FILUM-164213 format. One record per residue: residue in three letters; x, y, z of N, C-alpha, C, O, CB in turn. Coordinates in nm, 2 decimals, always signed. Glycine has a CB too. Example, Ala and Ser with C-alpha at 12.3 -4.5 7.8 and 13.67 -1.06 7.14 Angstrom:
2
aa/npx/npy/npz/capx/capy/capz/cpx/cpy/cpz/opx/opy/opz/cbpx/cbpy/cbpz
ALA/+1.32/-0.57/+0.78/+1.23/-0.45/+0.78/+1.32/-0.33/+0.78/+1.42/-0.33/+0.85/+1.13/-0.45/+0.90
SER/+1.28/-0.22/+0.71/+1.37/-0.11/+0.71/+1.29/+0.00/+0.79/+1.34/+0.11/+0.80/+1.41/-0.06/+0.57
// end
This chain:
58
aa/npx/npy/npz/capx/capy/capz/cpx/cpy/cpz/opx/opy/opz/cbpx/cbpy/cbpz
MET/-1.20/-0.01/-0.26/-1.32/+0.07/-0.26/-1.33/+0.17/-0.16/-1.29/+0.13/-0.05/-1.43/-0.01/-0.25
GLU/-1.37/+0.29/-0.18/-1.38/+0.39/-0.08/-1.51/+0.38/-0.01/-1.61/+0.36/-0.08/-1.37/+0.53/-0.13
GLN/-1.53/+0.40/+0.13/-1.65/+0.40/+0.18/-1.69/+0.54/+0.21/-1.61/+0.62/+0.25/-1.65/+0.32/+0.30
TYR/-1.83/+0.55/+0.19/-1.90/+0.68/+0.22/-2.00/+0.66/+0.32/-2.07/+0.56/+0.34/-1.98/+0.73/+0.09
PHE/-2.01/+0.78/+0.41/-2.09/+0.77/+0.53/-2.21/+0.86/+0.51/-2.19/+0.96/+0.45/-2.01/+0.80/+0.66
LYS/-2.33/+0.83/+0.56/-2.43/+0.92/+0.56/-2.43/+1.02/+0.68/-2.38/+1.00/+0.79/-2.55/+0.85/+0.56
PRO/-2.48/+1.14/+0.65/-2.48/+1.24/+0.78/-2.56/+1.17/+0.90/-2.66/+1.09/+0.90/-2.56/+1.41/+0.73
GLY/-2.50/+1.20/+0.99/-2.57/+1.15/+1.12/-2.51/+1.00/+1.18/-2.54/+0.96/+1.29/-2.74/+1.14/+1.08
THR/-2.43/+0.95/+1.09/-2.37/+0.83/+1.13/-2.28/+0.86/+1.24/-2.22/+0.96/+1.25/-2.30/+0.78/+1.01
ASP/-2.26/+0.76/+1.35/-2.19/+0.79/+1.45/-2.08/+0.66/+1.48/-2.08/+0.56/+1.42/-2.29/+0.83/+1.55
ASN/-2.00/+0.68/+1.57/-1.91/+0.57/+1.59/-1.81/+0.54/+1.48/-1.75/+0.43/+1.47/-1.98/+0.45/+1.61
GLN/-1.78/+0.63/+1.40/-1.68/+0.62/+1.29/-1.53/+0.65/+1.35/-1.51/+0.69/+1.46/-1.71/+0.72/+1.17
LYS/-1.44/+0.62/+1.27/-1.30/+0.66/+1.31/-1.28/+0.81/+1.33/-1.31/+0.89/+1.24/-1.21/+0.60/+1.21
ALA/-1.21/+0.84/+1.43/-1.17/+0.98/+1.45/-1.08/+1.03/+1.33/-1.00/+0.96/+1.28/-1.09/+0.99/+1.59
GLY/-1.09/+1.17/+1.30/-1.01/+1.21/+1.18/-1.10/+1.31/+1.12/-1.20/+1.36/+1.17/-0.97/+1.09/+1.07
LYS/-1.02/+1.34/+0.98/-1.12/+1.45/+0.89/-1.18/+1.36/+0.79/-1.13/+1.27/+0.73/-1.03/+1.58/+0.81
TYR/-1.31/+1.44/+0.78/-1.39/+1.35/+0.67/-1.41/+1.48/+0.57/-1.41/+1.59/+0.63/-1.54/+1.26/+0.72
VAL/-1.43/+1.47/+0.44/-1.47/+1.55/+0.34/-1.59/+1.52/+0.29/-1.62/+1.40/+0.27/-1.38/+1.57/+0.25
GLU/-1.69/+1.62/+0.25/-1.81/+1.60/+0.18/-1.79/+1.57/+0.05/-1.71/+1.63/-0.02/-1.89/+1.70/+0.20
VAL/-1.87/+1.48/-0.01/-1.87/+1.44/-0.15/-2.02/+1.42/-0.21/-2.12/+1.41/-0.14/-1.79/+1.30/-0.15
GLY/-2.02/+1.43/-0.35/-2.15/+1.43/-0.39/-2.20/+1.30/-0.41/-2.12/+1.20/-0.40/-2.17/+1.52/-0.50
PRO/-2.34/+1.27/-0.45/-2.40/+1.14/-0.45/-2.33/+1.03/-0.52/-2.34/+0.91/-0.49/-2.53/+1.16/-0.52
ASN/-2.25/+1.06/-0.62/-2.16/+0.94/-0.68/-2.01/+0.94/-0.63/-1.92/+0.90/-0.69/-2.16/+0.93/-0.84
GLY/-2.00/+1.01/-0.52/-1.87/+1.01/-0.47/-1.76/+1.11/-0.53/-1.64/+1.10/-0.52/-1.83/+0.87/-0.48
GLU/-1.83/+1.20/-0.61/-1.72/+1.30/-0.69/-1.71/+1.41/-0.58/-1.80/+1.42/-0.48/-1.78/+1.37/-0.87
ALA/-1.59/+1.49/-0.60/-1.55/+1.58/-0.53/-1.63/+1.71/-0.56/-1.68/+1.73/-0.67/-1.41/+1.59/-0.55
LEU/-1.64/+1.79/-0.43/-1.74/+1.90/-0.47/-1.65/+2.03/-0.48/-1.56/+2.03/-0.40/-1.88/+1.92/-0.36
GLU/-1.67/+2.12/-0.55/-1.60/+2.23/-0.58/-1.60/+2.31/-0.43/-1.49/+2.35/-0.39/-1.67/+2.32/-0.70
ASN/-1.73/+2.34/-0.36/-1.74/+2.40/-0.23/-1.78/+2.29/-0.12/-1.87/+2.30/-0.03/-1.84/+2.52/-0.24
GLY/-1.71/+2.18/-0.13/-1.74/+2.07/-0.03/-1.69/+2.12/+0.11/-1.59/+2.19/+0.13/-1.65/+1.94/-0.08
ARG/-1.78/+2.08/+0.21/-1.73/+2.10/+0.37/-1.65/+1.99/+0.40/-1.66/+1.87/+0.36/-1.85/+2.11/+0.48
THR/-1.57/+2.04/+0.49/-1.49/+1.94/+0.56/-1.51/+1.94/+0.72/-1.54/+2.04/+0.78/-1.34/+1.97/+0.52
CYS/-1.49/+1.83/+0.78/-1.51/+1.83/+0.93/-1.41/+1.72/+1.01/-1.35/+1.63/+0.96/-1.68/+1.79/+0.95
THR/-1.39/+1.74/+1.12/-1.31/+1.68/+1.20/-1.39/+1.63/+1.33/-1.45/+1.70/+1.41/-1.19/+1.76/+1.23
ILE/-1.38/+1.48/+1.32/-1.46/+1.44/+1.45/-1.38/+1.34/+1.55/-1.29/+1.27/+1.51/-1.59/+1.37/+1.40
GLN/-1.42/+1.34/+1.67/-1.35/+1.25/+1.77/-1.42/+1.13/+1.79/-1.54/+1.12/+1.77/-1.33/+1.32/+1.90
LYS/-1.35/+1.03/+1.83/-1.41/+0.89/+1.85/-1.55/+0.90/+1.92/-1.57/+0.97/+2.02/-1.30/+0.80/+1.96
GLY/-1.65/+0.84/+1.86/-1.78/+0.83/+1.93/-1.86/+0.97/+1.89/-1.96/+1.00/+1.96/-1.76/+0.81/+2.10
ASP/-1.82/+1.06/+1.79/-1.90/+1.18/+1.76/-1.99/+1.13/+1.64/-1.98/+1.01/+1.59/-1.80/+1.31/+1.71
ARG/-2.07/+1.22/+1.60/-2.16/+1.20/+1.49/-2.12/+1.29/+1.38/-2.10/+1.41/+1.39/-2.30/+1.21/+1.53
LEU/-2.12/+1.20/+1.24/-2.09/+1.31/+1.15/-2.22/+1.42/+1.13/-2.33/+1.39/+1.13/-2.06/+1.23/+1.01
PRO/-2.18/+1.54/+1.11/-2.28/+1.65/+1.08/-2.36/+1.63/+0.95/-2.33/+1.55/+0.86/-2.22/+1.79/+1.08
ALA/-2.45/+1.73/+0.95/-2.55/+1.73/+0.83/-2.45/+1.77/+0.69/-2.34/+1.83/+0.71/-2.69/+1.85/+0.86
THR/-2.47/+1.75/+0.58/-2.40/+1.77/+0.46/-2.46/+1.93/+0.41/-2.55/+1.99/+0.48/-2.45/+1.64/+0.35
SER/-2.41/+1.98/+0.30/-2.46/+2.09/+0.25/-2.59/+2.08/+0.16/-2.67/+2.17/+0.14/-2.36/+2.14/+0.18
ALA/-2.61/+1.97/+0.12/-2.72/+1.93/+0.02/-2.76/+1.79/+0.05/-2.68/+1.71/+0.10/-2.68/+1.95/-0.13
LYS/-2.89/+1.75/+0.01/-2.95/+1.65/+0.03/-2.86/+1.56/-0.09/-2.83/+1.60/-0.19/-3.12/+1.67/+0.00
GLY/-2.83/+1.43/-0.04/-2.77/+1.32/-0.12/-2.63/+1.31/-0.13/-2.56/+1.22/-0.20/-2.82/+1.33/-0.25
HIS/-2.57/+1.43/-0.05/-2.44/+1.43/-0.03/-2.39/+1.33/+0.10/-2.47/+1.29/+0.18/-2.40/+1.57/-0.02
CYS/-2.27/+1.29/+0.10/-2.22/+1.19/+0.21/-2.09/+1.25/+0.24/-2.05/+1.35/+0.20/-2.22/+1.04/+0.17
TRP/-2.03/+1.17/+0.33/-1.89/+1.20/+0.39/-1.79/+1.09/+0.35/-1.83/+0.97/+0.32/-1.89/+1.22/+0.57
LYS/-1.68/+1.13/+0.34/-1.57/+1.02/+0.29/-1.46/+1.05/+0.38/-1.42/+1.17/+0.38/-1.52/+1.02/+0.12
TYR/-1.40/+0.94/+0.47/-1.29/+0.97/+0.55/-1.16/+1.01/+0.47/-1.14/+0.94/+0.37/-1.27/+0.85/+0.65
SER/-1.08/+1.11/+0.50/-0.97/+1.15/+0.43/-0.84/+1.16/+0.52/-0.74/+1.22/+0.48/-1.00/+1.28/+0.38
GLY/-0.83/+1.09/+0.63/-0.73/+1.06/+0.72/-0.73/+1.11/+0.85/-0.82/+1.17/+0.89/-0.63/+1.11/+0.67
SER/-0.62/+1.08/+0.93/-0.61/+1.10/+1.07/-0.60/+1.27/+1.09/-0.56/+1.34/+1.00/-0.47/+1.01/+1.13
LYS/-0.64/+1.32/+1.21/-0.66/+1.45/+1.23/-0.51/+1.51/+1.24/-0.51/+1.64/+1.25/-0.74/+1.48/+1.35
LYS/-0.40/+1.44/+1.23/-0.27/+1.50/+1.25/-0.24/+1.58/+1.15/-0.14/+1.65/+1.15/-0.16/+1.42/+1.26
// end
């Protein structure tokens, strides 16, 4: 089961995260972000969206 993280969550694994919809579905124009250890996940493009870890930053 995949984990989804709310915007503003901190202390997650460093790497790339992709924005997903309320039910975990992929978004056509979803944002991506890369965070470092200890960083906080940024806001999403719409209320109810969340972040899914998509791998290391390599």
